[in-house]
SEFIZA-3560 file (N, C-alpha, C; in Angstrom, 3 decimals):
REM SEFIZA-3560
<numar><xx>18.216</xx><yy>-86.008</yy><zz>-155.290</zz><atom>N</atom></numar>
<numar><xx>18.389</xx><yy>-85.800</yy><zz>-153.867</zz><atom>CA</atom></numar>
<numar><xx>19.854</xx><yy>-85.458</yy><zz>-153.593</zz><atom>C</atom></numar>
<numar><xx>20.082</xx><yy>-84.472</yy><zz>-152.761</zz><atom>N</atom></numar>
<numar><xx>21.446</xx><yy>-84.117</yy><zz>-152.378</zz><atom>CA</atom></numar>
<numar><xx>21.646</xx><yy>-84.418</yy><zz>-150.902</zz><atom>C</atom></numar>
<numar><xx>22.841</xx><yy>-84.794</yy><zz>-150.596</zz><atom>N</atom></numar>
<numar><xx>23.179</xx><yy>-85.105</yy><zz>-149.209</zz><atom>CA</atom></numar>
<numar><xx>23.609</xx><yy>-83.832</yy><zz>-148.498</zz><atom>C</atom></numar>
<numar><xx>23.253</xx><yy>-83.687</yy><zz>-147.231</zz><atom>N</atom></numar>
<numar><xx>23.708</xx><yy>-82.508</yy><zz>-146.492</zz><atom>CA</atom></numar>
<numar><xx>25.222</xx><yy>-82.526</yy><zz>-146.341</zz><atom>C</atom></numar>
<numar><xx>25.785</xx><yy>-81.357</yy><zz>-146.334</zz><atom>N</atom></numar>
<numar><xx>27.233</xx><yy>-81.248</yy><zz>-146.181</zz><atom>CA</atom></numar>
<numar><xx>27.631</xx><yy>-81.646</yy><zz>-144.769</zz><atom>C</atom></numar>
<numar><xx>28.671</xx><yy>-82.447</yy><zz>-144.671</zz><atom>N</atom></numar>
<numar><xx>29.128</xx><yy>-82.919</yy><zz>-143.370</zz><atom>CA</atom></numar>
<numar><xx>30.059</xx><yy>-81.893</yy><zz>-142.736</zz><atom>C</atom></numar>
<numar><xx>29.846</xx><yy>-81.621</yy><zz>-141.479</zz><atom>N</atom></numar>
<numar><xx>30.685</xx><yy>-80.684</yy><zz>-140.737</zz><atom>CA</atom></numar>
<numar><xx>32.083</xx><yy>-81.258</yy><zz>-140.553</zz><atom>C</atom></numar>
<numar><xx>33.085</xx><yy>-80.405</yy><zz>-140.607</zz><atom>N</atom></numar>
<numar><xx>34.465</xx><yy>-80.841</yy><zz>-140.396</zz><atom>CA</atom></numar>
<numar><xx>34.769</xx><yy>-81.048</yy><zz>-138.914</zz><atom>C</atom></numar>
<numar><xx>34.063</xx><yy>-80.352</yy><zz>-138.049</zz><atom>N</atom></numar>
<numar><xx>34.304</xx><yy>-80.446</yy><zz>-136.610</zz><atom>CA</atom></numar>
<numar><xx>33.451</xx><yy>-81.560</yy><zz>-136.015</zz><atom>C</atom></numar>
<numar><xx>34.033</xx><yy>-82.393</yy><zz>-135.161</zz><atom>N</atom></numar>
<numar><xx>33.245</xx><yy>-83.451</yy><zz>-134.541</zz><atom>CA</atom></numar>
<numar><xx>32.265</xx><yy>-82.869</yy><zz>-133.530</zz><atom>C</atom></numar>
<numar><xx>31.111</xx><yy>-83.527</yy><zz>-133.364</zz><atom>N</atom></numar>
<numar><xx>30.129</xx><yy>-83.087</yy><zz>-132.371</zz><atom>CA</atom></numar>
<numar><xx>30.651</xx><yy>-83.328</yy><zz>-130.955</zz><atom>C</atom></numar>
<numar><xx>31.343</xx><yy>-84.420</yy><zz>-130.773</zz><atom>N</atom></numar>
<numar><xx>31.920</xx><yy>-84.751</yy><zz>-129.477</zz><atom>CA</atom></numar>
<numar><xx>33.334</xx><yy>-85.250</yy><zz>-129.717</zz><atom>C</atom></numar>
<numar><xx>34.099</xx><yy>-85.269</yy><zz>-128.671</zz><atom>N</atom></numar>
<numar><xx>35.454</xx><yy>-85.796</yy><zz>-128.795</zz><atom>CA</atom></numar>
<numar><xx>35.394</xx><yy>-87.316</yy><zz>-128.752</zz><atom>C</atom></numar>
<numar><xx>35.985</xx><yy>-87.937</yy><zz>-129.741</zz><atom>N</atom></numar>
<numar><xx>35.990</xx><yy>-89.389</yy><zz>-129.817</zz><atom>CA</atom></numar>
<numar><xx>37.434</xx><yy>-89.855</yy><zz>-129.881</zz><atom>C</atom></numar>
<numar><xx>37.851</xx><yy>-90.547</yy><zz>-128.837</zz><atom>N</atom></numar>
<numar><xx>39.214</xx><yy>-91.055</yy><zz>-128.781</zz><atom>CA</atom></numar>
<numar><xx>39.221</xx><yy>-92.579</yy><zz>-128.819</zz><atom>C</atom></numar>
<numar><xx>38.207</xx><yy>-93.151</yy><zz>-129.430</zz><atom>N</atom></numar>
<numar><xx>38.149</xx><yy>-94.602</yy><zz>-129.549</zz><atom>CA</atom></numar>
<numar><xx>37.972</xx><yy>-95.255</yy><zz>-128.196</zz><atom>C</atom></numar>
<numar><xx>38.882</xx><yy>-96.145</yy><zz>-127.852</zz><atom>N</atom></numar>
<numar><xx>38.791</xx><yy>-96.867</yy><zz>-126.587</zz><atom>CA</atom></numar>
<numar><xx>39.296</xx><yy>-96.056</yy><zz>-125.398</zz><atom>C</atom></numar>
<numar><xx>39.878</xx><yy>-94.894</yy><zz>-125.646</zz><atom>N</atom></numar>
<numar><xx>40.484</xx><yy>-94.099</yy><zz>-124.581</zz><atom>CA</atom></numar>
<numar><xx>39.542</xx><yy>-93.008</yy><zz>-124.085</zz><atom>C</atom></numar>
<numar><xx>39.801</xx><yy>-92.562</yy><zz>-122.850</zz><atom>N</atom></numar>
<numar><xx>39.045</xx><yy>-91.452</yy><zz>-122.266</zz><atom>CA</atom></numar>
<numar><xx>40.027</xx><yy>-90.378</yy><zz>-121.815</zz><atom>C</atom></numar>
<numar><xx>39.549</xx><yy>-89.151</yy><zz>-121.760</zz><atom>N</atom></numar>
<numar><xx>40.400</xx><yy>-88.042</yy><zz>-121.333</zz><atom>CA</atom></numar>
<numar><xx>40.535</xx><yy>-88.041</yy><zz>-119.819</zz><atom>C</atom></numar>
<numar><xx>41.779</xx><yy>-88.031</yy><zz>-119.351</zz><atom>N</atom></numar>
<numar><xx>42.052</xx><yy>-87.961</yy><zz>-117.917</zz><atom>CA</atom></numar>
<numar><xx>42.425</xx><yy>-86.545</yy><zz>-117.506</zz><atom>C</atom></numar>
<numar><xx>42.917</xx><yy>-85.747</yy><zz>-118.454</zz><atom>N</atom></numar>
<numar><xx>43.334</xx><yy>-84.371</yy><zz>-118.152</zz><atom>CA</atom></numar>
<numar><xx>43.380</xx><yy>-83.565</yy><zz>-119.435</zz><atom>C</atom></numar>
<numar><xx>43.308</xx><yy>-82.252</yy><zz>-119.271</zz><atom>N</atom></numar>
<numar><xx>43.485</xx><yy>-81.313</yy><zz>-120.377</zz><atom>CA</atom></numar>
<numar><xx>44.644</xx><yy>-80.410</yy><zz>-120.022</zz><atom>C</atom></numar>
<numar><xx>45.543</xx><yy>-80.200</yy><zz>-120.967</zz><atom>N</atom></numar>
<numar><xx>46.732</xx><yy>-79.374</yy><zz>-120.734</zz><atom>CA</atom></numar>
<numar><xx>46.758</xx><yy>-78.225</yy><zz>-121.732</zz><atom>C</atom></numar>
<numar><xx>47.358</xx><yy>-77.129</yy><zz>-121.318</zz><atom>N</atom></numar>
<numar><xx>47.418</xx><yy>-75.924</yy><zz>-122.148</zz><atom>CA</atom></numar>
<numar><xx>48.451</xx><yy>-76.031</yy><zz>-123.265</zz><atom>C</atom></numar>
<numar><xx>49.346</xx><yy>-77.011</yy><zz>-123.189</zz><atom>N</atom></numar>
<numar><xx>50.369</xx><yy>-77.156</yy><zz>-124.226</zz><atom>CA</atom></numar>
<numar><xx>50.752</xx><yy>-78.624</yy><zz>-124.364</zz><atom>C</atom></numar>
<numar><xx>51.388</xx><yy>-78.940</yy><zz>-125.469</zz><atom>N</atom></numar>
<numar><xx>51.867</xx><yy>-80.305</yy><zz>-125.686</zz><atom>CA</atom></numar>
<numar><xx>52.924</xx><yy>-80.683</yy><zz>-124.654</zz><atom>C</atom></numar>
<numar><xx>53.765</xx><yy>-79.732</yy><zz>-124.299</zz><atom>N</atom></numar>
<numar><xx>54.816</xx><yy>-79.998</yy><zz>-123.313</zz><atom>CA</atom></numar>
<numar><xx>54.219</xx><yy>-80.405</yy><zz>-121.969</zz><atom>C</atom></numar>
<numar><xx>53.206</xx><yy>-79.678</yy><zz>-121.528</zz><atom>N</atom></numar>
<numar><xx>52.548</xx><yy>-80.007</yy><zz>-120.258</zz><atom>CA</atom></numar>
<numar><xx>51.834</xx><yy>-81.344</yy><zz>-120.353</zz><atom>C</atom></numar>
<numar><xx>51.171</xx><yy>-81.598</yy><zz>-121.468</zz><atom>N</atom></numar>
<numar><xx>50.479</xx><yy>-82.875</yy><zz>-121.651</zz><atom>CA</atom></numar>
<numar><xx>51.460</xx><yy>-84.036</yy><zz>-121.581</zz><atom>C</atom></numar>
<numar><xx>52.639</xx><yy>-83.874</yy><zz>-122.177</zz><atom>N</atom></numar>
<numar><xx>53.646</xx><yy>-84.935</yy><zz>-122.137</zz><atom>CA</atom></numar>
<numar><xx>54.164</xx><yy>-85.148</yy><zz>-120.718</zz><atom>C</atom></numar>
<numar><xx>54.278</xx><yy>-84.085</yy><zz>-119.944</zz><atom>N</atom></numar>
<numar><xx>54.716</xx><yy>-84.221</yy><zz>-118.552</zz><atom>CA</atom></numar>
<numar><xx>53.678</xx><yy>-84.998</yy><zz>-117.733</zz><atom>C</atom></numar>
<numar><xx>52.410</xx><yy>-84.700</yy><zz>-117.951</zz><atom>N</atom></numar>
<numar><xx>51.338</xx><yy>-85.417</yy><zz>-117.247</zz><atom>CA</atom></numar>
<numar><xx>51.320</xx><yy>-86.878</yy><zz>-117.687</zz><atom>C</atom></numar>
<numar><xx>51.442</xx><yy>-87.112</yy><zz>-118.991</zz><atom>N</atom></numar>
<numar><xx>51.507</xx><yy>-88.480</yy><zz>-119.517</zz><atom>CA</atom></numar>
<numar><xx>52.650</xx><yy>-89.250</yy><zz>-118.864</zz><atom>C</atom></numar>
<numar><xx>53.830</xx><yy>-88.616</yy><zz>-118.769</zz><atom>N</atom></numar>
<numar><xx>54.993</xx><yy>-89.282</yy><zz>-118.177</zz><atom>CA</atom></numar>
<numar><xx>54.768</xx><yy>-89.592</yy><zz>-116.701</zz><atom>C</atom></numar>
<numar><xx>54.093</xx><yy>-88.694</yy><zz>-115.986</zz><atom>N</atom></numar>
<numar><xx>53.768</xx><yy>-88.938</yy><zz>-114.578</zz><atom>CA</atom></numar>
<numar><xx>52.881</xx><yy>-90.174</yy><zz>-114.448</zz><atom>C</atom></numar>
<numar><xx>51.859</xx><yy>-90.255</yy><zz>-115.273</zz><atom>N</atom></numar>
<numar><xx>50.966</xx><yy>-91.412</yy><zz>-115.215</zz><atom>CA</atom></numar>
<numar><xx>51.699</xx><yy>-92.693</yy><zz>-115.591</zz><atom>C</atom></numar>
<numar><xx>52.542</xx><yy>-92.630</yy><zz>-116.595</zz><atom>N</atom></numar>
<numar><xx>53.324</xx><yy>-93.810</yy><zz>-116.989</zz><atom>CA</atom></numar>
<numar><xx>54.260</xx><yy>-94.250</yy><zz>-115.864</zz><atom>C</atom></numar>
<numar><xx>54.840</xx><yy>-93.292</yy><zz>-115.159</zz><atom>N</atom></numar>
<numar><xx>55.714</xx><yy>-93.605</yy><zz>-114.032</zz><atom>CA</atom></numar>
<numar><xx>54.963</xx><yy>-94.431</yy><zz>-112.985</zz><atom>C</atom></numar>
<numar><xx>53.679</xx><yy>-94.145</yy><zz>-112.845</zz><atom>N</atom></numar>
<numar><xx>52.842</xx><yy>-94.860</yy><zz>-111.877</zz><atom>CA</atom></numar>
<numar><xx>52.161</xx><yy>-96.087</yy><zz>-112.481</zz><atom>C</atom></numar>
<numar><xx>52.615</xx><yy>-96.502</yy><zz>-113.663</zz><atom>N</atom></numar>
<numar><xx>52.142</xx><yy>-97.746</yy><zz>-114.259</zz><atom>CA</atom></numar>
<numar><xx>50.848</xx><yy>-97.643</yy><zz>-115.053</zz><atom>C</atom></numar>
<numar><xx>50.434</xx><yy>-96.436</yy><zz>-115.400</zz><atom>N</atom></numar>
<numar><xx>49.207</xx><yy>-96.255</yy><zz>-116.180</zz><atom>CA</atom></numar>
<numar><xx>49.576</xx><yy>-96.009</yy><zz>-117.630</zz><atom>C</atom></numar>
<numar><xx>48.988</xx><yy>-96.771</yy><zz>-118.519</zz><atom>N</atom></numar>
<numar><xx>49.195</xx><yy>-96.566</yy><zz>-119.956</zz><atom>CA</atom></numar>
<numar><xx>48.514</xx><yy>-95.261</yy><zz>-120.347</zz><atom>C</atom></numar>
<numar><xx>49.264</xx><yy>-94.330</yy><zz>-120.893</zz><atom>N</atom></numar>
<numar><xx>48.722</xx><yy>-93.017</yy><zz>-121.242</zz><atom>CA</atom></numar>
<numar><xx>49.359</xx><yy>-92.506</yy><zz>-122.521</zz><atom>C</atom></numar>
<numar><xx>48.612</xx><yy>-91.673</yy><zz>-123.219</zz><atom>N</atom></numar>
<numar><xx>49.091</xx><yy>-91.021</yy><zz>-124.425</zz><atom>CA</atom></numar>
<numar><xx>48.470</xx><yy>-89.628</yy><zz>-124.478</zz><atom>C</atom></numar>
<numar><xx>48.824</xx><yy>-88.868</yy><zz>-125.495</zz><atom>N</atom></numar>
<numar><xx>48.257</xx><yy>-87.529</yy><zz>-125.640</zz><atom>CA</atom></numar>
<numar><xx>47.590</xx><yy>-87.395</yy><zz>-127.004</zz><atom>C</atom></numar>
<numar><xx>46.673</xx><yy>-86.451</yy><zz>-127.086</zz><atom>N</atom></numar>
<numar><xx>45.982</xx><yy>-86.167</yy><zz>-128.337</zz><atom>CA</atom></numar>
<numar><xx>45.452</xx><yy>-84.754</yy><zz>-128.302</zz><atom>C</atom></numar>
<numar><xx>45.081</xx><yy>-84.224</yy><zz>-129.449</zz><atom>N</atom></numar>
<numar><xx>44.567</xx><yy>-82.851</yy><zz>-129.493</zz><atom>CA</atom></numar>
<numar><xx>43.205</xx><yy>-82.763</yy><zz>-128.824</zz><atom>C</atom></numar>
<numar><xx>42.971</xx><yy>-81.639</yy><zz>-128.176</zz><atom>N</atom></numar>
<numar><xx>41.646</xx><yy>-81.365</yy><zz>-127.619</zz><atom>CA</atom></numar>
<numar><xx>40.853</xx><yy>-80.631</yy><zz>-128.676</zz><atom>C</atom></numar>
<numar><xx>39.659</xx><yy>-81.047</yy><zz>-128.914</zz><atom>N</atom></numar>
<numar><xx>38.827</xx><yy>-80.423</yy><zz>-129.936</zz><atom>CA</atom></numar>
<numar><xx>37.983</xx><yy>-79.327</yy><zz>-129.290</zz><atom>C</atom></numar>
<numar><xx>38.652</xx><yy>-78.281</yy><zz>-128.834</zz><atom>N</atom></numar>
<numar><xx>37.951</xx><yy>-77.178</yy><zz>-128.185</zz><atom>CA</atom></numar>
<numar><xx>38.036</xx><yy>-75.939</yy><zz>-129.048</zz><atom>C</atom></numar>
<numar><xx>36.956</xx><yy>-75.246</yy><zz>-129.158</zz><atom>N</atom></numar>
<numar><xx>36.963</xx><yy>-74.013</yy><zz>-129.935</zz><atom>CA</atom></numar>
<numar><xx>37.573</xx><yy>-72.901</yy><zz>-129.098</zz><atom>C</atom></numar>
<numar><xx>38.369</xx><yy>-72.083</yy><zz>-129.730</zz><atom>N</atom></numar>
<numar><xx>38.995</xx><yy>-70.972</yy><zz>-129.039</zz><atom>CA</atom></numar>
<numar><xx>40.302</xx><yy>-71.307</yy><zz>-128.340</zz><atom>C</atom></numar>
<numar><xx>40.632</xx><yy>-72.587</yy><zz>-128.255</zz><atom>N</atom></numar>
<numar><xx>41.868</xx><yy>-73.017</yy><zz>-127.587</zz><atom>CA</atom></numar>
<numar><xx>42.556</xx><yy>-74.085</yy><zz>-128.427</zz><atom>C</atom></numar>
<numar><xx>43.100</xx><yy>-73.725</yy><zz>-129.571</zz><atom>N</atom></numar>
<numar><xx>43.642</xx><yy>-74.734</yy><zz>-130.490</zz><atom>CA</atom></numar>
<numar><xx>44.886</xx><yy>-75.453</yy><zz>-129.986</zz><atom>C</atom></numar>
<numar><xx>45.571</xx><yy>-74.900</yy><zz>-128.997</zz><atom>N</atom></numar>
<numar><xx>46.806</xx><yy>-75.528</yy><zz>-128.527</zz><atom>CA</atom></numar>
<numar><xx>46.585</xx><yy>-76.523</yy><zz>-127.399</zz><atom>C</atom></numar>
<numar><xx>45.380</xx><yy>-76.681</yy><zz>-126.926</zz><atom>N</atom></numar>
<numar><xx>45.122</xx><yy>-77.593</yy><zz>-125.808</zz><atom>CA</atom></numar>
<numar><xx>45.256</xx><yy>-79.047</yy><zz>-126.244</zz><atom>C</atom></numar>
<numar><xx>45.712</xx><yy>-79.853</yy><zz>-125.292</zz><atom>N</atom></numar>
<numar><xx>45.907</xx><yy>-81.284</yy><zz>-125.542</zz><atom>CA</atom></numar>
<numar><xx>45.241</xx><yy>-82.087</yy><zz>-124.432</zz><atom>C</atom></numar>
<numar><xx>44.809</xx><yy>-83.271</yy><zz>-124.769</zz><atom>N</atom></numar>
<numar><xx>44.230</xx><yy>-84.196</yy><zz>-123.792</zz><atom>CA</atom></numar>
<numar><xx>45.259</xx><yy>-85.266</yy><zz>-123.446</zz><atom>C</atom></numar>
<numar><xx>45.218</xx><yy>-85.703</yy><zz>-122.204</zz><atom>N</atom></numar>
<numar><xx>45.971</xx><yy>-86.871</yy><zz>-121.770</zz><atom>CA</atom></numar>
<numar><xx>44.940</xx><yy>-87.991</yy><zz>-121.702</zz><atom>C</atom></numar>
<numar><xx>45.198</xx><yy>-89.065</yy><zz>-122.426</zz><atom>N</atom></numar>
<numar><xx>44.223</xx><yy>-90.131</yy><zz>-122.605</zz><atom>CA</atom></numar>
<numar><xx>44.681</xx><yy>-91.418</yy><zz>-121.941</zz><atom>C</atom></numar>
<numar><xx>43.720</xx><yy>-92.102</yy><zz>-121.327</zz><atom>N</atom></numar>
<numar><xx>43.988</xx><yy>-93.377</yy><zz>-120.654</zz><atom>CA</atom></numar>
<numar><xx>42.862</xx><yy>-94.351</yy><zz>-120.985</zz><atom>C</atom></numar>
<numar><xx>43.056</xx><yy>-95.608</yy><zz>-120.673</zz><atom>N</atom></numar>
<numar><xx>41.992</xx><yy>-96.581</yy><zz>-120.830</zz><atom>CA</atom></numar>
<numar><xx>40.974</xx><yy>-96.382</yy><zz>-119.705</zz><atom>C</atom></numar>
<numar><xx>39.701</xx><yy>-96.638</yy><zz>-119.971</zz><atom>N</atom></numar>
<numar><xx>38.661</xx><yy>-96.393</yy><zz>-118.967</zz><atom>CA</atom></numar>
<numar><xx>38.927</xx><yy>-97.068</yy><zz>-117.622</zz><atom>C</atom></numar>
<numar><xx>39.473</xx><yy>-98.266</yy><zz>-117.650</zz><atom>N</atom></numar>
<numar><xx>39.719</xx><yy>-98.978</yy><zz>-116.391</zz><atom>CA</atom></numar>
<numar><xx>40.820</xx><yy>-98.321</yy><zz>-115.551</zz><atom>C</atom></numar>
<numar><xx>41.601</xx><yy>-97.418</yy><zz>-116.155</zz><atom>N</atom></numar>
<numar><xx>42.660</xx><yy>-96.711</yy><zz>-115.429</zz><atom>CA</atom></numar>
<numar><xx>42.269</xx><yy>-95.283</yy><zz>-115.057</zz><atom>C</atom></numar>
<numar><xx>41.083</xx><yy>-94.837</yy><zz>-115.455</zz><atom>N</atom></numar>
<numar><xx>40.702</xx><yy>-93.432</yy><zz>-115.294</zz><atom>CA</atom></numar>
<numar><xx>40.636</xx><yy>-92.989</yy><zz>-113.837</zz><atom>C</atom></numar>
<numar><xx>40.046</xx><yy>-93.788</yy><zz>-112.972</zz><atom>N</atom></numar>
<numar><xx>39.931</xx><yy>-93.394</yy><zz>-111.559</zz><atom>CA</atom></numar>
<numar><xx>41.310</xx><yy>-93.303</yy><zz>-110.922</zz><atom>C</atom></numar>
<numar><xx>42.132</xx><yy>-94.288</yy><zz>-111.175</zz><atom>N</atom></numar>
<numar><xx>43.492</xx><yy>-94.269</yy><zz>-110.609</zz><atom>CA</atom></numar>
<numar><xx>44.289</xx><yy>-93.094</yy><zz>-111.163</zz><atom>C</atom></numar>
<numar><xx>44.138</xx><yy>-92.788</yy><zz>-112.457</zz><atom>N</atom></numar>
<numar><xx>44.825</xx><yy>-91.638</yy><zz>-113.052</zz><atom>CA</atom></numar>
<numar><xx>44.383</xx><yy>-90.350</yy><zz>-112.356</zz><atom>C</atom></numar>
<numar><xx>43.091</xx><yy>-90.206</yy><zz>-112.131</zz><atom>N</atom></numar>
<numar><xx>42.570</xx><yy>-89.031</yy><zz>-111.443</zz><atom>CA</atom></numar>
<numar><xx>43.192</xx><yy>-88.907</yy><zz>-110.050</zz><atom>C</atom></numar>
<numar><xx>43.239</xx><yy>-89.992</yy><zz>-109.319</zz><atom>N</atom></numar>
<numar><xx>43.812</xx><yy>-89.973</yy><zz>-107.966</zz><atom>CA</atom></numar>
<numar><xx>45.292</xx><yy>-89.555</yy><zz>-108.000</zz><atom>C</atom></numar>
<numar><xx>46.041</xx><yy>-90.074</yy><zz>-108.953</zz><atom>N</atom></numar>
<numar><xx>47.458</xx><yy>-89.718</yy><zz>-109.087</zz><atom>CA</atom></numar>
<numar><xx>47.597</xx><yy>-88.238</yy><zz>-109.406</zz><atom>C</atom></numar>
<numar><xx>46.768</xx><yy>-87.730</yy><zz>-110.315</zz><atom>N</atom></numar>
<numar><xx>46.848</xx><yy>-86.318</yy><zz>-110.671</zz><atom>CA</atom></numar>
<numar><xx>46.479</xx><yy>-85.423</yy><zz>-109.502</zz><atom>C</atom></numar>
<numar><xx>45.485</xx><yy>-85.813</yy><zz>-108.722</zz><atom>N</atom></numar>
<numar><xx>45.102</xx><yy>-85.028</yy><zz>-107.545</zz><atom>CA</atom></numar>
<numar><xx>46.240</xx><yy>-85.026</yy><zz>-106.530</zz><atom>C</atom></numar>
<numar><xx>46.851</xx><yy>-86.168</yy><zz>-106.308</zz><atom>N</atom></numar>
<numar><xx>47.950</xx><yy>-86.274</yy><zz>-105.342</zz><atom>CA</atom></numar>
<numar><xx>49.212</xx><yy>-85.508</yy><zz>-105.780</zz><atom>C</atom></numar>
<numar><xx>49.337</xx><yy>-85.227</yy><zz>-107.070</zz><atom>N</atom></numar>
<numar><xx>50.555</xx><yy>-84.595</yy><zz>-107.573</zz><atom>CA</atom></numar>
<numar><xx>50.360</xx><yy>-83.192</yy><zz>-108.108</zz><atom>C</atom></numar>
<numar><xx>49.279</xx><yy>-82.553</yy><zz>-107.756</zz><atom>N</atom></numar>
<numar><xx>49.057</xx><yy>-81.151</yy><zz>-108.143</zz><atom>CA</atom></numar>
<numar><xx>48.842</xx><yy>-80.318</yy><zz>-106.892</zz><atom>C</atom></numar>
<numar><xx>49.163</xx><yy>-79.064</yy><zz>-107.023</zz><atom>N</atom></numar>
<numar><xx>48.992</xx><yy>-78.155</yy><zz>-105.867</zz><atom>CA</atom></numar>
<numar><xx>47.820</xx><yy>-77.245</yy><zz>-106.056</zz><atom>C</atom></numar>
//
């Protein structure tokens, strides 16, 4: 019996205990968004977005209990 070959690409994005609060087109933008959330007291970090066709995209990640507040802050600070 042979085992099927495992795909290198994940089926879904898995960030462990964190959830994506935003997607940015570059690492620089993701870090700016992360810093904005941190300024408002939200624990945030960045990670790669696993999107096909857009290898430079990054996610801004927060804990689930902070996701709604992060969304509100991002809405209030974007034009």
